[in-house]
C-alpha angles and dihedrals in degrees: 000000000000130000094268094051092045092052089052092050091049090054090051092049097039094109092058128198135235092268089069088075088068093063104027123108126238114265096202092060091051091050089049089056091050092051091048092048091060091049091049091052091051094047092046090057097255089123097148091053090051091049093050092049092045089059088063100029095125091055090048092051093046089056091049091055095039091058091076097046125109098012093298085132089077086075094051095094132094128165107199092199098057093025098230143094133227111332113291095347123107112265129243092265092065093046092045093050089049092053095043093049091049089052091054092046092053092047089054089051090053094247102132093169092062090040090061091040091062092041085057090053091048090049089054090059093049089052093046090057087062087069109085093220090060091049091048099045092243116140093179128018092111095319097134093042092053095046090048089052091051090048090057096043109033093110088068091063103051120150122187105184143018105077119188108257137162094012101092123053108177127053101242093044086078087070093049093048093056097037095054092056097037094052090062090065097055094104089058095056106027120115109350106341125196125252090251094050091048090051092050094052095041093049086066104030104045093051086048090054092051096044096043091049090055092047094046094051091052091045092049093052092048092045092050094050090050101042109024119098094232 
């Protein structure tokens, strides 16, 4: 399914149905990662980046939440081993590239609000790939149970410094970086995991989500300044 077909399908599914709740991510956890990313940037000395982002934080957060609306979450999966997403749906790389390119386009138009909106949507995808189910192409298999557990416990896995910088050099490689590590933890969270197995996986993956979000936002701003036409 190419970008044109996928856009048509998203329009058809935009209204959503109750079953979407079974496969949708948790917005509060994504917003937590955004808030922590700004703190990480500040504590890592990237104060001007944090200030610039803070000026548009509401746009960024709107994009983070929008990314799960209207069944778009079906394209939030990418298994780096088999190189595909969830069944016949487009994978997270296609959706990420779409969001990132829209961000660049809006920057070139001078619309920084929409620029940060689409960076928020792209950040959502990077965070999703820190969930093993997303990196394994598994919509069920304990997916909802694990994300609900993280939603209740994310304050136990706070990191405040140590963003990921200077390791990733192309936009979509941020997805690959997270997916390759996250996929390894699928056995710990698949089906109904135990509290101890959830803790083990989350102690690695939720800090990864926070640190990679900080790194990606800094990367995106640098990339935009270097490559955008305006």
